[in-house]
N, C-alpha and C positions, 0 to 999 in steps of 0.2 A: 831214867824211865824204865830200863830193864829191871832194876832193883824193885821199883814200885810194882811192876807187873808180877814179879816173883812173890812179893809180899801179898798181893791180892790173891794170887793162886793159893798160897799157903793158908790165908785166912779162910778161903772157901772150904778147904778140906779139914783144917785142924782148929779153926776158930781164932778170933782176934786175940783173946787173952793168952792163948798158947804161943802165938807168934810173938807177941810183945815180951813174954817171959824169955823166949829163945833169943830174940834180937837185942833186947834191952830197950828202954824207953827212948834213948837218944837216936836210935835208928828208925823209929816208927814215925810216919807222917802223923799229923794231928787229926787222926781219923775219929770221927764221931759216929758216923753211920755207915754200915756196910750192909747192903741190901741186895737180894736176888729177887727177880720178879719174872714171871712168865707173861709175855705180852703178845697180843694178837692184833686183829683188825680194829679193835676198840681201844681207844687211848686209856692208859693207866697212869695215875699220878704216882710217881716213884719217890718224890720228895716234896714236902711242904715248903712254903716260904721260910727262909732262914736268913735274917740280916747278918748273922755271924758267920755265914758260909764263906770260907776263903779258898776252898779247893773242891773241885768236882771232877770225877772220872766216871764215864759210862762206857761199858763194854758190851758189844753185841756178840753173845756167844752162840747165837742161832745161825741158821743157814740161809736166811733171807734178810733183806734190808729192813732197817728200822729208822725211825725219825724222832728227833727230840724237839719239843717245843717248850718254851719258858713262859710262865705266866698264865697260860690258858690251854685248855685241851685242843689238840688239833682236830680238824674236821675230817681229814682223810689221811691215809697212809703215805701221802706224797707231799705233805707240808712239813716244814721244820728242817732241822739240820740232819742230813743223811749220815747214818752210821751203817756202812756196808757190813755184810755178814763177816764175822770174825774180826772186825775192826773196833776201834774205840774212839771216843771223843773226850778231849780234855781241854776245856776252854781256857784261853790265856788270861781272860778277865774274870773277876769275881761275878758269879751269877747267884743272886740271892732270891730270885723268883721261885715259884713252884716249878717242878720239872715233870713233864708228861712224856711218855713214850708210846708210840704206835708203830706197828710193823705191817709189812705187806703180806704176811701169812700168819696163821695161828701158831701158838705155842713156841714162841721164840724166847730163849733165855737171855736175860739182861742182868748185868752186874753193875751196881751203883756204889760208889764210894764218895762220901762227903766229909770234908775236913773243916775245922774252924780256923778263924784268923788268929 
């Protein structure tokens, strides 16, 4: 897990292709999408439905709580899976539905990594 978080940190600042060249393709997870979003009190769709999704990692880089909902937009910032400020969510089962995030305050930075099967 620490290695993956390190890879995500590097991808944020130097880009996916640079990290892959540095580490070699054998060390990279099967990352298809690496997204950053600014989320607030209105739900934001961060990923579309993807039947090939085999990996999902969502990190709350903000200072307030955020919530993740699969399949449909949450109606309020207290529904869904809680990701506390500075924490992450990495589901153990494949989640292929669309992914929405809503937060309890404006302008929270969210990082999303999606991998294929």
